[in-house]
C-alpha positions as CSV (number, residue, x, y, z in Angstrom):
1,M,0.0,0.0,0.0
2,T,1.4,3.3,-1.0
3,R,1.8,6.3,1.4
4,N,-0.8,8.3,-0.6
5,T,-3.3,5.4,-0.4
6,R,-2.8,5.1,3.4
7,I,-3.4,8.8,3.8
8,L,-6.6,8.7,1.7
9,L,-8.0,5.7,3.6
10,T,-7.2,7.4,6.9
11,A,-9.0,10.6,5.8
12,L,-12.0,8.6,4.7
13,A,-12.2,6.8,8.1
14,I,-12.0,10.1,10.0
15,A,-14.8,11.5,7.8
16,V,-17.0,8.5,8.4
17,L,-16.4,8.8,12.2
18,A,-17.2,12.5,12.2
19,I,-20.5,11.9,10.3
20,G,-21.5,9.2,12.8
21,V,-20.7,11.4,15.8
22,F,-22.7,14.3,14.2
23,V,-25.8,12.1,13.6
24,Y,-25.6,10.7,17.1
25,Q,-25.2,14.1,18.7
26,S,-28.1,15.6,16.7
27,T,-30.4,12.8,17.7
28,R,-29.4,13.1,21.4
29,D,-29.8,16.9,21.4
30,R,-33.3,16.8,20.1
31,G,-34.2,14.7,23.1
32,G,-36.9,12.9,21.2
33,P,-37.4,9.4,19.9
34,P,-36.0,8.4,16.5
35,P,-38.5,8.7,13.6
36,V,-40.7,5.7,13.0
37,A,-39.0,3.7,10.3
38,A,-40.6,3.3,6.8
39,V,-43.6,5.6,7.8
40,E,-44.2,8.9,6.1
41,S,-44.7,11.5,8.9
42,G,-46.7,14.7,8.7
43,Q,-50.2,13.3,8.4
44,V,-52.9,15.2,10.3
45,V,-55.2,12.2,10.4
46,R,-54.3,8.5,9.9
47,E,-56.6,5.6,9.4
48,N,-55.8,4.4,12.9
49,S,-56.2,7.8,14.5
50,H,-58.6,7.8,17.5
51,R,-62.0,9.4,16.9
52,L,-64.1,10.6,19.8
53,N,-66.9,11.3,17.3
54,S,-67.1,9.6,13.9
55,V,-69.5,10.9,11.3
56,P,-68.8,8.9,8.1
57,D,-70.8,11.1,5.8
58,S,-69.1,14.3,7.0
59,D,-66.0,15.9,5.4
60,V,-65.4,18.1,8.4
61,T,-62.7,16.8,10.8
62,F,-61.3,18.6,13.9
63,V,-58.0,17.3,15.2
64,E,-56.4,18.1,18.6
65,F,-52.8,17.2,19.4
66,L,-52.9,16.9,23.1
67,D,-50.9,16.2,26.3
68,F,-52.9,14.8,29.2
69,E,-50.6,16.4,31.7
70,C,-50.9,19.8,30.0
71,E,-52.8,22.4,32.1
72,G,-53.8,24.2,28.9
73,C,-55.3,21.0,27.5
74,R,-57.2,20.5,30.7
75,A,-58.5,24.1,30.6
76,V,-59.8,23.7,27.1
77,Y,-61.2,20.2,27.7
78,P,-64.7,21.5,28.8
79,S,-65.0,23.6,25.6
80,I,-64.0,20.6,23.5
81,E,-66.7,18.6,25.2
82,Q,-69.2,21.4,24.6
83,L,-68.2,21.4,20.9
84,R,-68.8,17.7,20.7
85,A,-72.2,18.0,22.2
86,E,-73.1,20.8,19.7
87,Y,-71.4,19.5,16.6
88,G,-70.8,15.8,17.3
89,D,-73.4,14.7,14.8
90,R,-71.8,16.8,12.0
91,V,-68.1,16.9,12.7
92,N,-65.4,14.2,13.2
93,F,-63.4,14.8,16.4
94,V,-59.9,13.2,16.4
95,I,-57.3,13.2,19.1
96,R,-53.6,12.7,18.6
97,Y,-51.1,12.0,21.3
98,F,-48.4,14.7,21.8
99,P,-46.8,14.2,25.3
100,L,-44.3,16.9,26.1
101,S,-40.9,15.9,27.5
102,A,-41.3,18.6,30.2
103,H,-44.2,16.6,31.7
104,Y,-43.0,13.6,33.7
105,N,-46.1,11.4,33.3
106,A,-47.4,12.6,30.0
107,E,-46.1,9.7,27.9
108,R,-47.3,7.3,30.6
109,A,-50.7,8.8,30.5
110,A,-50.8,8.5,26.7
111,R,-49.9,4.8,26.9
112,A,-52.6,4.3,29.5
113,V,-55.2,5.8,27.2
114,E,-53.9,3.8,24.3
115,A,-54.1,0.6,26.4
116,A,-57.7,1.4,27.4
117,A,-58.5,2.2,23.7
118,Q,-57.5,-1.4,22.9
119,Q,-60.4,-2.5,25.1
120,G,-62.9,0.0,23.7
121,K,-62.5,2.4,26.5
122,L,-60.7,5.3,24.8
123,E,-63.3,8.0,25.7
124,A,-63.7,6.8,29.2
125,M,-59.9,6.9,29.9
126,Y,-59.5,10.2,28.0
127,K,-62.1,11.8,30.3
128,K,-60.6,10.2,33.4
129,M,-57.2,11.6,32.7
130,Y,-58.5,15.2,32.5
131,D,-61.1,14.9,35.3
132,A,-58.3,13.5,37.7
133,Q,-55.4,15.5,36.3
134,S,-54.9,17.3,39.7
135,Q,-54.4,13.9,41.3
136,W,-51.4,12.9,39.2
137,G,-50.2,15.9,37.1
138,E,-47.2,18.1,37.7
139,K,-45.5,15.5,39.8
140,Q,-42.0,13.9,39.5
141,D,-43.0,10.4,40.6
142,P,-44.2,7.7,38.2
143,A,-48.0,7.6,38.0
144,D,-48.2,4.0,36.8
145,E,-50.2,2.8,39.7
146,V,-52.6,5.8,39.5
147,F,-53.3,5.0,35.9
148,R,-53.7,1.3,36.7
149,G,-56.2,2.3,39.3
150,F,-58.2,4.2,36.7
151,A,-58.2,1.0,34.5
152,V,-59.6,-0.9,37.5
153,E,-62.3,1.7,38.0
154,L,-63.3,1.4,34.3
155,G,-63.6,-2.4,34.6
156,L,-60.8,-3.2,32.2
157,D,-59.2,-6.6,31.8
158,M,-56.1,-5.9,33.9
159,T,-53.9,-8.6,32.5
160,A,-54.5,-7.2,29.0
161,F,-54.2,-3.6,30.2
162,D,-50.8,-4.3,31.9
163,K,-49.5,-6.1,28.9
164,A,-50.6,-3.3,26.5
165,Y,-49.3,-0.5,28.8
166,S,-45.8,-2.0,28.9
167,D,-45.8,-3.2,25.2
168,P,-43.2,-1.4,23.0
169,A,-45.9,-1.4,20.3
170,T,-48.1,0.9,22.5
171,A,-45.2,3.3,23.0
172,A,-44.5,3.2,19.2
173,R,-48.2,4.0,18.6
174,V,-47.9,7.1,20.8
175,Q,-44.6,8.1,19.1
176,L,-46.2,7.8,15.6
177,D,-48.6,10.6,16.6
178,V,-45.6,12.6,18.0
179,A,-43.7,12.2,14.8
180,D,-46.7,13.4,12.8
181,G,-47.1,16.4,15.1
182,R,-43.5,17.4,14.8
183,A,-43.5,17.1,11.0
184,L,-46.6,19.4,11.0
185,G,-44.9,22.0,13.1
186,V,-46.6,21.2,16.4
187,Q,-44.5,22.5,19.3
188,G,-46.9,22.8,22.1
189,T,-50.4,21.7,23.2
190,P,-53.2,22.0,22.6
191,T,-52.7,22.4,18.9
192,F,-55.7,22.3,16.6
193,F,-56.3,21.4,12.9
194,L,-59.6,21.8,11.0
195,N,-59.9,20.0,7.7
196,G,-56.1,19.6,7.6
197,E,-55.3,23.3,8.3
198,R,-53.9,24.5,11.5
199,I,-56.2,26.9,13.4
200,Q,-55.5,29.2,16.3
201,P,-58.8,30.2,17.9
202,H,-58.8,32.5,20.9
203,S,-62.3,31.8,22.2
204,Y,-65.1,29.3,22.0
205,E,-66.9,31.7,19.6
206,D,-63.8,31.5,17.3
207,L,-64.1,27.7,17.2
208,T,-67.8,27.7,16.5
209,A,-67.4,30.3,13.7
210,L,-64.7,28.1,12.1
211,F,-66.9,25.0,12.5
212,D,-69.9,26.8,10.9
213,Q,-67.7,28.0,8.0
214,A,-66.3,24.5,7.4
215,L,-69.8,23.0,7.4
216,A,-71.1,25.6,5.1
217,E,-68.4,24.9,2.6
């Protein structure tokens, strides 16, 4: 091997190492999970997205990216329920998980809701999380047993719940929503989309006006 060849190979090895370090450092600094492999991110609604209200013959879809530990999400929750009561027969209501890293139990809460959804109790656990948020939110201790208690109260099959709660596939399902949210520019919660477009209402009246406009179109 010539001296020039050795120098070239050494330079290539250093370049490959530098690229590897950069990729690792970038992923670590972002503090988030790696993107879901072989899945195109950036979809507002997926076929498996959870629907609180489903109106098959309606083209109007309202999507909320939420964090169950988020106080803002809890504050807007009664308004969302009021909207569902008023528009639930005409508008599809979809929720997407977006647990924030600043909230210690947010990802756990999302997994608990997803585990309940697998037993047909999505809405019941969704409501339970918000109704009892003061019981478990804003704490730095794992709330696994609290969420398990919610599952018991809802009459879930606890063997199935425990398995789903700890299943990596459940965590991956949550992270799929997160990946979509990030690709769509979601940075905080709650973030709303109406018919695929991000909206930023400042009041309940803003929301109803946007709903009425979408329905009229």
